C-alpha positions as CSV (number, residue, x, y, z in Angstrom):
1,M,18.1,-6.2,27.8
2,T,17.7,-7.7,24.4
3,E,17.2,-5.5,21.4
4,K,13.8,-5.6,19.7
5,A,13.7,-7.3,16.3
6,W,12.0,-4.3,14.7
7,K,14.7,-2.0,15.9
8,R,17.4,-4.3,14.6
9,A,15.6,-4.5,11.2
10,E,15.5,-0.7,11.0
11,R,19.2,-0.4,11.8
12,N,20.1,-3.1,9.2
13,V,18.1,-1.3,6.5
14,A,19.6,2.1,7.4
15,R,23.1,0.5,7.2
16,A,22.5,-1.2,3.9
17,L,21.2,2.1,2.3
18,G,24.0,4.1,3.9
19,G,21.4,6.1,5.8
20,E,20.3,7.0,9.3
21,Q,17.9,5.3,11.6
22,L,15.6,8.1,13.0
23,G,13.8,6.1,15.6
24,A,10.1,5.8,16.3
25,K,9.4,9.4,17.5
26,V,10.8,12.9,17.3
27,R,9.4,15.2,20.0
28,G,6.6,12.8,20.6
29,V,5.5,12.7,17.0
30,A,5.8,9.5,15.0
31,V,8.2,9.9,12.1
32,I,9.7,7.7,9.4
33,D,12.1,5.0,10.4
34,V,15.1,5.5,8.1
35,T,16.3,8.3,5.8
36,S,19.0,7.9,3.2
37,G,19.9,10.1,0.2
38,R,16.7,10.4,-1.8
39,F,14.9,7.7,0.2
40,V,12.5,7.9,3.1
41,V,11.9,4.4,4.4
42,E,9.2,2.9,6.6
43,V,10.4,-0.5,7.8
44,A,7.6,-2.9,8.5
45,H,8.7,-5.9,10.6
46,R,6.2,-8.8,10.7
47,Q,6.3,-12.2,12.2
48,E,4.5,-13.7,9.2
49,P,4.8,-12.9,5.5
50,I,1.9,-11.4,3.7
51,A,0.9,-14.4,1.6
52,Y,-0.6,-12.8,-1.5
53,I,2.4,-10.5,-1.9
54,D,4.8,-13.4,-1.5
55,H,2.8,-15.3,-4.1
56,E,2.8,-12.5,-6.6
57,L,6.5,-11.7,-6.2
58,G,7.2,-15.5,-6.4
59,Q,5.5,-15.6,-9.8
60,A,7.6,-12.7,-11.0
61,E,10.8,-14.4,-9.7
62,R,10.0,-17.7,-11.3
63,A,9.3,-16.0,-14.6
64,A,12.5,-14.0,-14.4
65,M,14.5,-17.2,-14.0
66,L,13.0,-18.4,-17.3
67,M,14.0,-15.2,-19.1
68,D,17.4,-14.1,-20.2
69,G,18.7,-13.5,-16.6
70,N,18.7,-9.7,-16.9
71,K,15.2,-9.2,-15.7
72,I,14.4,-7.7,-12.3
73,P,11.3,-9.4,-10.7
74,I,8.8,-7.0,-9.2
75,A,5.2,-7.4,-8.1
76,V,2.8,-4.5,-8.7
77,I,0.0,-4.6,-6.2
78,H,-3.0,-2.6,-7.5
79,Y,-6.1,-2.1,-5.4
80,A,-9.6,-2.0,-6.9
81,N,-11.0,1.4,-7.6
82,T,-7.7,3.1,-7.4
83,H,-5.5,4.7,-10.1
84,T,-2.7,2.6,-11.4
85,S,-0.2,5.2,-10.4
86,S,-1.0,4.5,-6.8
87,A,-0.2,0.8,-7.0
88,L,2.6,-0.6,-4.8
89,V,5.8,-1.9,-6.3
90,V,7.4,-4.8,-4.4
91,I,10.9,-6.0,-4.8
92,R,13.2,-8.0,-2.6
93,F,15.4,-5.7,-0.6
94,G,18.6,-7.5,-1.7
95,R,17.6,-7.1,-5.4
96,F,16.8,-3.5,-4.8
97,L,20.2,-2.9,-3.3
98,K,21.8,-4.7,-6.2
99,F,19.8,-2.5,-8.6
100,L,20.9,0.6,-6.9
101,E,24.5,-0.6,-7.0
102,D,24.3,-1.4,-10.7
103,S,22.6,1.8,-11.6
104,S,24.2,5.2,-11.9
105,A,22.4,8.1,-10.2
106,D,21.3,9.3,-13.7
107,A,19.9,5.8,-14.6
108,L,17.9,5.6,-11.4
109,H,16.6,9.1,-11.9
110,S,15.4,8.3,-15.4
111,Y,13.6,5.1,-14.1
112,V,11.9,7.1,-11.4
113,H,10.9,10.1,-13.5
114,R,9.7,8.6,-16.7
115,G,6.3,10.1,-16.2
116,E,2.9,9.1,-14.8
117,V,1.6,5.6,-15.4
118,T,-1.7,5.8,-17.1
119,G,-4.7,3.5,-16.5
């Protein structure tokens, strides 16, 4: 029996983060896919990319290439009639892993806990 692609994706994410793949359900209740250190991860496996997210992230990536080379491209997806602090931040997984690798635990903590975004 061949392994499902979504299951393989979950396992690969767990391995890359040094975490644990929890599986789809615990005692019949849907739970998160992966846990690792301070992260709880929902892995979404899709056949097709989400075009507008790829477009926005692509814009950030092209701009980052034109900058000094030390910029991390992200896309912030803000939905109408919602607070800015609830917007989604999108970054390529490989770049996220590199960011984690390059950042000490204290640096990561300061990025995450700078305070609420206003707006």
